[in-house]
C-alpha positions in Angstrom: 43.0 -39.4 -26.6 39.4 -39.3 -27.8 40.1 -41.1 -31.1 42.5 -43.6 -29.6 40.4 -44.7 -26.6 36.9 -44.7 -28.0 37.2 -47.0 -31.0 39.1 -49.6 -28.9 36.6 -49.4 -26.1 33.6 -49.7 -28.4 34.7 -51.8 -31.3 36.9 -54.4 -29.6 35.3 -57.7 -28.6 36.9 -57.5 -25.1 35.5 -59.1 -21.9 33.9 -56.6 -19.5 36.1 -57.9 -16.7 39.2 -56.5 -18.4 37.5 -53.1 -18.5 36.7 -53.3 -14.9 40.3 -54.1 -14.1 41.3 -51.0 -16.0 38.8 -49.0 -13.9 40.3 -50.5 -10.7 43.8 -49.4 -11.8 42.5 -45.9 -12.5 40.7 -45.7 -9.1 44.0 -46.6 -7.3 45.9 -43.7 -8.8 46.5 -40.7 -6.5 45.8 -38.2 -9.2 43.6 -38.3 -12.3 44.0 -36.8 -15.7 40.9 -35.7 -17.7 41.7 -38.5 -20.1 41.2 -41.0 -17.3 37.6 -39.9 -16.9 37.0 -40.0 -20.7 38.3 -43.6 -20.7 36.0 -44.5 -17.8 33.0 -42.8 -19.6 33.7 -45.0 -22.6 33.6 -48.1 -20.4 30.1 -47.2 -19.4 28.7 -48.0 -22.9 30.5 -51.3 -23.4 27.8 -53.5 -21.9 25.1 -52.3 -24.4 27.1 -52.3 -27.6 26.5 -55.9 -28.7 22.7 -55.4 -28.4 23.0 -52.8 -31.2 25.0 -55.1 -33.4 22.9 -58.2 -33.0 19.4 -56.8 -32.5 16.8 -58.9 -34.3 13.7 -56.8 -33.4 11.1 -56.8 -36.1 11.0 -53.7 -38.3 8.1 -51.4 -37.8 6.6 -49.9 -41.0 7.3 -46.3 -41.7 3.7 -45.4 -41.6 3.0 -46.5 -38.0 5.2 -43.8 -36.3 4.9 -41.1 -39.1 1.1 -41.5 -39.5 0.6 -41.4 -35.7 2.5 -38.1 -35.7 0.3 -36.8 -38.5 -2.8 -38.0 -36.6 -1.9 -36.1 -33.5 -0.4 -32.9 -35.1 1.6 -30.4 -33.2 1.2 -26.8 -32.0 2.7 -25.8 -35.4 0.7 -28.1 -37.6 -2.9 -29.3 -37.4 -3.8 -32.9 -36.9 -5.1 -35.0 -39.8 -8.4 -36.9 -39.7 -8.4 -40.1 -37.7 -8.9 -43.3 -39.8 -11.8 -45.5 -38.7 -10.1 -48.8 -39.6 -9.9 -50.9 -36.4 -6.6 -52.6 -37.3 -4.9 -49.2 -37.9 -6.2 -47.7 -34.6 -4.9 -50.8 -32.8 -1.5 -50.3 -34.5 -1.4 -46.7 -33.3 -2.4 -47.8 -29.8 0.6 -50.2 -29.6 2.9 -47.5 -30.9 1.6 -44.9 -28.5 1.9 -47.3 -25.5 5.5 -48.3 -26.3 6.4 -44.6 -26.7 5.0 -43.6 -23.3 2.3 -41.3 -24.5 -0.8 -43.5 -24.5 -3.1 -41.0 -22.7 -2.2 -38.4 -25.4 -3.4 -40.7 -28.1 -6.5 -41.8 -26.2 -7.3 -38.1 -25.6 -7.1 -37.5 -29.4 -9.6 -40.3 -30.0 -11.9 -38.7 -27.5 -11.6 -35.2 -29.1 -12.6 -36.8 -32.4 -15.8 -38.2 -30.9 -14.4 -41.7 -30.8 -14.6 -42.0 -27.1 -16.2 -45.4 -27.1 -13.0 -46.9 -28.5 -10.7 -48.0 -25.7 -13.0 -46.3 -23.2 -11.8 -48.4 -20.2 -8.2 -47.6 -21.1 -8.9 -43.9 -21.3 -10.7 -43.8 -18.0 -7.8 -45.8 -16.4 -5.1 -43.5 -17.8 -7.0 -40.3 -17.1 -7.7 -41.3 -13.5 -4.0 -42.0 -13.1 -3.2 -38.6 -14.5 -5.5 -36.8 -12.1 -4.4 -38.9 -9.1 -0.8 -38.2 -10.0 -1.4 -34.4 -10.1 -2.9 -34.8 -6.6 0.2 -36.7 -5.5 2.5 -34.0 -6.9 0.5 -31.3 -5.1 0.7 -33.2 -1.8 4.5 -33.9 -2.1 5.3 -30.3 -3.0 3.1 -29.0 -0.2 4.8 -31.3 2.3 8.3 -30.1 1.3 7.2 -26.5 1.2 5.8 -26.7 4.8 9.1 -28.1 5.9 10.9 -25.1 4.3 12.8 -27.3 1.8 13.6 -25.7 -1.5 12.7 -28.1 -4.3 11.4 -28.5 -7.8 9.3 -31.1 -9.5 11.1 -32.0 -12.8 10.9 -34.5 -15.7 7.4 -35.3 -14.5 4.9 -32.6 -15.7 4.8 -32.5 -19.4 3.5 -29.7 -21.6 0.7 -32.0 -22.9 -1.6 -34.4 -21.1 0.5 -37.3 -19.8 0.2 -40.0 -17.2 3.5 -40.9 -15.5 4.7 -43.9 -13.5 6.6 -41.9 -10.8 7.3 -38.4 -9.6 10.8 -36.9 -9.7 11.7 -34.0 -7.3 15.1 -32.4 -7.1 15.9 -31.1 -3.6 18.3 -28.2 -3.1 19.0 -29.1 0.5 20.0 -32.2 2.4 18.2 -35.2 0.9 17.9 -37.2 4.1 16.3 -34.2 5.8 13.8 -34.0 3.0 13.0 -37.7 3.2 12.5 -37.5 7.0 10.0 -34.6 6.5 8.0 -36.7 4.1 8.1 -39.8 6.3 6.7 -37.7 9.1 3.8 -36.8 6.7 3.0 -40.4 6.1 5.2 -41.4 3.1 6.9 -44.7 3.3 10.6 -45.2 2.6 11.2 -47.6 -0.2 15.0 -47.5 -0.9 18.0 -45.2 -0.6 20.3 -45.1 -3.6 23.7 -43.4 -4.0 22.2 -40.1 -5.1 18.4 -40.4 -4.5 15.8 -41.7 -2.1 12.5 -43.3 -3.2 9.4 -43.0 -1.1 5.9 -44.4 -1.6 2.7 -42.2 -1.6 0.2 -44.6 0.0 -2.7 -42.4 -1.0 -1.9 -41.9 -4.6 -0.1 -45.3 -4.8 2.9 -43.9 -6.7 6.6 -43.7 -6.1 8.4 -40.4 -5.4 12.1 -40.0 -6.2 13.9 -37.3 -4.2 17.1 -36.4 -6.1 20.1 -35.3 -4.0 21.9 -35.1 -7.4 20.8 -35.8 -11.0 22.9 -38.9 -11.6 23.2 -42.4 -13.0 24.1 -44.5 -9.9 26.8 -42.3 -8.4 27.8 -40.4 -11.6 26.4 -36.9 -11.8 25.4 -35.8 -15.3 23.8 -32.5 -14.4 25.0 -30.1 -11.6 21.9 -29.2 -9.5 23.5 -26.0 -8.3 23.1 -24.7 -11.9 19.3 -25.5 -11.6 18.7 -23.7 -8.3 18.1 -20.4 -10.2 15.9 -22.0 -12.9 12.8 -22.7 -10.8 9.2 -21.6 -11.8 5.6 -22.4 -10.9 3.2 -24.6 -12.8 -0.5 -24.9 -12.4 -1.8 -28.5 -12.2 -5.1 -29.9 -13.4 -6.4 -29.6 -9.8 -5.7 -25.9 -9.8 -2.7 -26.2 -7.3 0.5 -24.4 -8.2 3.7 -26.3 -7.5 7.4 -25.5 -7.8 9.0 -26.8 -11.0 11.9 -26.0 -13.3 11.3 -23.5 -16.1 10.7 -24.9 -19.6 14.3 -24.4 -20.7 15.8 -26.3 -17.8 13.1 -29.0 -17.6 13.5 -29.8 -21.3 17.3 -30.0 -20.9 16.9 -32.4 -18.0 14.4 -34.6 -19.9 16.7 -34.9 -22.9 19.8 -35.5 -20.8 17.9 -38.3 -19.0 16.8 -39.8 -22.3 20.2 -39.9 -23.9 22.6 -40.4 -20.9 20.5 -42.5 -18.5 17.7 -44.3 -20.4 19.6 -44.2 -23.8 16.3 -44.4 -25.7 14.3 -41.8 -27.8 10.6 -42.1 -27.4 7.7 -40.0 -28.9 7.0 -38.9 -25.3 10.2 -36.8 -25.6 9.3 -35.8 -29.2 6.0 -34.1 -28.0 7.7 -32.7 -25.0 10.3 -31.0 -27.2 7.7 -29.7 -29.7 5.3 -28.4 -27.1 8.0 -26.7 -25.0 9.2 -24.9 -28.1 6.0 -22.8 -27.9 6.7 -21.9 -24.2 10.4 -21.3 -23.9 13.0 -18.8 -24.9 15.2 -20.5 -27.5 18.3 -18.3 -26.9 18.1 -19.0 -23.1 17.7 -22.7 -23.8 20.8 -22.8 -25.9 22.8 -20.9 -23.3 21.6 -23.3 -20.6 22.6 -26.3 -22.7 26.1 -25.0 -23.3 26.5 -24.1 -19.6 25.6 -27.7 -18.7 27.8 -29.4 -21.3 24.8 -31.0 -23.0 25.4 -29.9 -26.6 26.0 -33.5 -27.9 22.9 -34.8 -26.2 20.6 -32.0 -27.3 22.0 -31.9 -30.9 21.2 -35.6 -31.3 17.7 -35.3 -29.8 16.9 -32.1 -31.7 18.1 -33.7 -35.0 15.8 -36.7 -34.6 12.9 -34.5 -33.5 13.3 -32.3 -36.5 13.6 -35.3 -38.9 10.3 -36.8 -37.6 8.5 -33.5 -37.7 9.7 -32.8 -41.2 8.8 -36.3 -42.4 5.4 -36.3 -40.9 4.4 -32.6 -41.7 6.8 -31.5 -44.4 8.4 -28.7 -42.4 10.6 -27.9 -39.4 9.4 -25.4 -36.7 11.5 -22.2 -37.0 12.5 -22.5 -33.3 13.7 -26.0 -33.7 15.6 -24.9 -36.9 17.4 -22.2 -34.8 18.5 -24.8 -32.2 19.9 -27.1 -34.9 21.7 -24.3 -36.6 23.3 -23.1 -33.4 24.3 -26.6 -32.3 25.6 -27.6 -35.7 22.7 -29.5 -37.0 22.2 -33.2 -37.8 24.1 -36.3 -36.7 24.4 -39.9 -37.7 21.5 -40.9 -35.5 19.1 -39.4 -38.1 20.6 -41.8 -40.7 20.1 -44.7 -38.4 16.5 -43.9 -37.7 15.8 -43.6 -41.5 17.5 -47.0 -42.1 15.3 -48.6 -39.4 12.1 -47.4 -41.0 11.5 -44.5 -38.6 10.9 -47.0 -35.8 10.3 -45.6 -32.3 11.3 -46.1 -29.6 14.8 -45.7 -30.9 17.9 -46.9 -29.1 20.8 -44.5 -29.3 24.1 -45.9 -30.6 26.9 -46.4 -28.0 29.0 -43.8 -29.9 26.2 -41.3 -29.3 26.1 -42.1 -25.6 29.9 -42.0 -25.3 30.1 -38.5 -26.9 27.5 -37.2 -24.4 29.4 -38.8 -21.5 32.7 -37.3 -22.7 31.2 -33.9 -22.9 29.8 -33.9 -19.4 33.2 -34.8 -18.0 34.1 -31.1 -18.5 32.1 -30.5 -15.3 34.3 -30.9 -12.2 31.4 -32.3 -10.2 30.9 -35.0 -12.8 34.6 -36.0 -12.7 34.6 -36.2 -8.9 31.4 -38.4 -9.1 33.0 -40.7 -11.6 35.9 -41.3 -9.2 33.3 -42.2 -6.5 31.6 -44.5 -9.0 34.8 -46.3 -9.7 35.4 -47.0 -6.0 31.8 -48.1 -5.5 32.1 -50.6 -8.4 34.3 -52.7 -6.2 31.6 -53.0 -3.6 29.8 -56.3 -4.6 26.3 -55.0 -3.8 26.8 -51.8 -5.9 28.6 -53.5 -8.9 25.9 -56.2 -9.0 23.1 -53.6 -9.1 25.0 -51.6 -11.8 25.5 -54.6 -14.0 22.0 -55.8 -13.6 20.7 -52.4 -14.7 23.1 -52.4 -17.6 21.7 -55.8 -18.7 18.1 -54.4 -18.4 19.2 -51.6 -20.8 20.4 -54.2 -23.3 17.2 -56.2 -23.3 14.5 -53.5 -23.2 12.8 -51.8 -26.1 11.5 -48.9 -24.1 11.4 -47.6 -20.5 
């Protein structure tokens, strides 16, 4: 079924309405075969396919991304000397900003005694970073005082990073968690199918409480498999908060990148590289297989290895072990070469479809897809779903 459904779903120039009618027919069936869910997963990528065929974004020179990587170095390879040409530094600034790791770049300038460059930007980003850590500490403390088991995830990176919101997975009833936070002064913003967003009025940042790790109603990671993967992390303010261990957090970040956001950025590149120094590779691979994320991790690891090898002439041993165990490279590495190593990099619909097909091995995912099908025929939910799909088509980063 995989070869017969996927090419038709992806390559045919068919109106999305017809696909939705197919989804409706499937949702009316009393029983579902696994192939039904694979078909539905393929539908999920239709809306973004044409953007990959007709994209007319200007090509970025190879040197912008690769030279930025050389400039910043990794825990495995030392950084190169920063050039003093203003036009080159501005080019790096734009690249770092679009790749969601601006503070990391500005911190590198500061460490190289170039702190007078972009000083206002650095102070703004660094203040946001410190205030975010305070907000994380407050949110975690509030949930802990209410005896709610939770973990901050996809938020605290293994390098200095300013984020736009805080993600927390709760292992209990999500509404109960939200009520506890509202009593502590947090304001309710919106309640989604699988998450609730609150507003920290002190830190002026959004906090997403996840009942399930999902795209709309579709679960792509089973939180019950994360409950045993918690750890503690010390923040910049000295406070220790509940998080996921490096293996589980990295898997969540990559799954989010491939399945939900569908974009590879250098923010995830550095997260992967820095987590390699902290995690147990064998345990990571085992966790990836347990959560049906082999396709997503293989693609992400392949791109990460390619960029590291291109910039530094070598692949970290730990990353090589992951690639060897998960069967190595994929056609996305060829695409990123053809596009001149431009990042952010949009994943091809086939890549997304393969990851979606794999996660349907999980029964909770299949059940949630059935819920998503039914919800798609509620006008307010289908309109929101299609609006977000269009946003994915237009954007170059997230």
